[in-house]
C-alpha positions as CSV (number, residue, x, y, z in Angstrom):
1,M,60.0,-57.0,1.9
2,H,60.7,-56.1,-2.2
3,Q,57.5,-54.3,-2.0
4,K,58.8,-51.5,0.3
5,L,61.9,-51.3,-2.1
6,I,60.4,-50.9,-5.1
7,I,57.8,-48.4,-3.6
8,D,60.5,-46.7,-1.8
9,K,62.6,-46.6,-5.8
10,I,59.7,-45.5,-7.4
11,S,58.6,-42.3,-5.2
12,S,62.4,-41.7,-5.0
13,I,63.1,-41.5,-8.5
14,L,59.2,-39.3,-9.2
15,S,60.4,-37.2,-6.4
16,A,63.8,-36.2,-8.5
17,T,61.4,-35.7,-11.6
18,D,60.6,-32.3,-12.5
19,K,57.1,-31.2,-11.5
20,A,55.7,-29.1,-14.2
21,H,56.8,-32.2,-16.4
22,D,52.6,-33.6,-16.4
23,V,51.6,-29.8,-17.3
24,K,54.0,-29.3,-20.4
25,L,52.5,-33.1,-21.6
26,T,49.2,-32.1,-21.2
27,G,49.2,-29.8,-23.4
28,M,51.8,-31.7,-25.7
29,L,48.8,-33.3,-25.8
30,D,45.9,-31.5,-26.3
31,S,48.0,-29.7,-28.9
32,A,48.6,-32.4,-30.5
33,K,46.0,-33.3,-33.8
34,R,47.0,-37.3,-32.6
35,I,49.0,-39.2,-30.8
36,F,51.9,-41.8,-31.7
37,I,53.6,-43.4,-29.3
38,A,56.0,-45.8,-29.5
39,G,59.0,-48.3,-27.2
40,A,60.5,-51.4,-27.4
41,G,59.8,-54.4,-24.6
42,R,58.5,-53.9,-21.3
43,S,58.7,-50.0,-22.5
44,K,56.1,-51.0,-25.4
45,L,53.4,-52.4,-23.1
46,V,53.8,-48.3,-20.6
47,G,53.3,-47.0,-23.6
48,N,50.0,-49.4,-24.6
49,F,49.1,-48.9,-21.1
50,F,49.5,-44.7,-21.2
51,A,47.5,-45.1,-24.8
52,M,44.6,-47.2,-23.9
53,R,44.3,-44.2,-20.8
54,L,44.6,-41.7,-23.3
55,V,41.2,-43.6,-25.7
56,H,39.2,-43.4,-22.1
57,G,40.3,-39.0,-22.2
58,G,39.0,-38.3,-25.2
59,Y,42.8,-38.0,-27.8
60,D,42.9,-40.2,-30.6
61,V,46.0,-42.4,-30.2
62,S,47.5,-45.2,-32.2
63,V,50.1,-47.1,-30.9
64,V,53.1,-47.6,-33.2
65,G,53.4,-50.7,-35.1
66,E,49.6,-51.8,-34.4
67,I,48.3,-52.9,-38.4
68,V,45.5,-50.3,-38.2
69,T,47.5,-47.4,-36.9
70,P,48.2,-44.9,-40.0
71,S,50.6,-42.8,-41.4
72,I,52.2,-39.8,-38.9
73,K,51.5,-35.9,-40.5
74,N,52.5,-32.7,-39.8
75,G,50.0,-31.7,-36.5
76,D,50.5,-35.5,-35.5
77,L,52.2,-35.7,-32.0
78,L,55.4,-38.9,-31.5
79,I,55.5,-40.4,-28.3
80,I,58.8,-42.1,-28.2
81,I,59.7,-44.4,-24.6
82,S,62.7,-45.0,-24.3
83,G,65.5,-45.8,-20.9
84,S,67.5,-45.0,-23.0
85,G,66.2,-43.1,-26.3
86,E,69.8,-45.0,-28.1
87,T,67.1,-48.3,-29.9
88,E,68.1,-47.9,-33.8
89,Q,64.3,-48.8,-34.2
90,L,62.8,-45.8,-32.4
91,I,65.6,-44.3,-33.9
92,A,63.8,-44.7,-37.2
93,F,60.9,-43.6,-36.1
94,T,62.0,-41.0,-34.5
95,K,63.4,-39.8,-37.8
96,S,60.3,-40.6,-39.7
97,A,58.0,-38.2,-37.9
98,K,60.3,-35.6,-37.8
99,K,60.5,-35.8,-41.7
100,V,57.1,-35.2,-42.2
101,G,56.9,-31.8,-39.4
102,A,55.4,-33.8,-36.6
103,K,56.7,-33.6,-32.4
104,I,58.3,-35.5,-30.8
105,I,58.3,-36.3,-27.5
106,L,61.2,-38.3,-25.5
107,I,60.3,-40.2,-21.7
108,S,63.8,-41.0,-20.3
109,A,65.8,-42.0,-18.1
110,K,68.3,-40.0,-19.7
111,S,68.7,-36.0,-20.5
112,S,70.4,-36.1,-23.3
113,S,70.1,-39.1,-26.0
114,T,70.0,-39.8,-30.0
115,I,66.5,-39.1,-29.7
116,G,67.2,-36.8,-27.3
117,D,68.9,-34.8,-29.5
118,L,65.8,-34.8,-31.7
119,A,63.1,-34.5,-30.0
120,D,61.0,-31.1,-29.8
121,A,60.8,-32.1,-25.9
122,V,62.4,-34.2,-23.7
123,F,61.0,-35.9,-20.2
124,A,64.0,-37.7,-18.3
125,I,61.7,-39.6,-15.1
126,G,64.5,-39.2,-11.7
127,S,68.0,-38.5,-12.8
128,A,70.6,-41.3,-14.2
129,E,72.4,-41.0,-11.4
130,Q,69.9,-43.6,-10.0
131,Y,69.5,-46.3,-12.7
132,G,72.1,-48.0,-11.3
133,K,71.9,-51.4,-10.5
134,T,68.5,-52.3,-7.6
135,M,69.1,-55.4,-5.7
136,G,66.2,-57.0,-7.4
137,M,64.8,-54.4,-9.9
138,P,66.9,-55.9,-13.5
139,M,67.3,-54.9,-16.6
140,G,65.8,-51.4,-16.6
141,T,62.1,-52.0,-14.3
142,V,63.4,-48.9,-12.3
143,F,62.4,-46.8,-15.4
144,E,59.4,-48.7,-16.6
145,L,57.0,-48.9,-13.3
146,S,59.1,-45.4,-12.1
147,T,57.4,-44.1,-16.5
148,L,54.3,-46.0,-15.4
149,V,53.7,-44.5,-12.5
150,F,54.5,-41.2,-13.6
151,L,52.6,-41.5,-17.2
152,E,49.5,-42.5,-14.7
153,A,49.8,-39.3,-12.1
154,T,49.5,-37.8,-15.9
155,I,46.8,-38.9,-16.7
156,S,45.1,-37.9,-13.8
157,H,46.2,-34.8,-13.6
158,I,44.3,-35.1,-16.8
159,I,41.2,-36.8,-16.3
160,H,41.4,-33.8,-12.7
161,D,42.4,-30.9,-15.1
162,K,39.9,-31.2,-17.9
163,G,37.0,-32.7,-15.7
164,I,36.3,-35.8,-17.5
165,A,34.0,-37.8,-14.8
166,E,34.4,-41.9,-14.7
167,E,31.0,-42.5,-16.6
168,V,32.3,-40.8,-19.8
169,M,36.0,-43.0,-19.7
170,R,33.7,-45.8,-19.2
171,E,31.7,-45.2,-22.1
172,R,34.9,-44.9,-24.5
173,H,36.5,-48.6,-22.9
174,A,36.2,-51.5,-24.8
175,N,33.5,-53.2,-24.6
176,L,34.5,-56.2,-27.8
177,E,36.4,-57.9,-24.5
């Protein structure tokens, strides 16, 4: 019962998500010198998942907050994952990136927010009305799981579009695990 509830909810969110997002996101990824990904809490975990897959796809990616993350510069891309678009720490990251001329993408449950107003692009996952309380999916679960599936589908689009073989991706996979 609960699996169907979750799958149905994610399907409805993704059905209401703009079908051009993956193409636009891929274009912005391809035009960036380097890619930085930030989020807070479970959204950060979704970002980590996406960062790993982008590395497998051949992109130069850093996760904000890691000890080895370099400074962001003009020509780089900052991807913020935030359901609300209002997380204070992420607003500060956005302002810092904007100050140096980096492009900014917000992936959010809301099409309008503080971070969204500063961003070059906002990718709303579903529509705000879809994010009311959902039994069995508390505290942001709907956004995080929907975003995870959206980003994994974007990776699928990239792999298909660029013809990246799984063997090539495996060569880029961490081997110190």
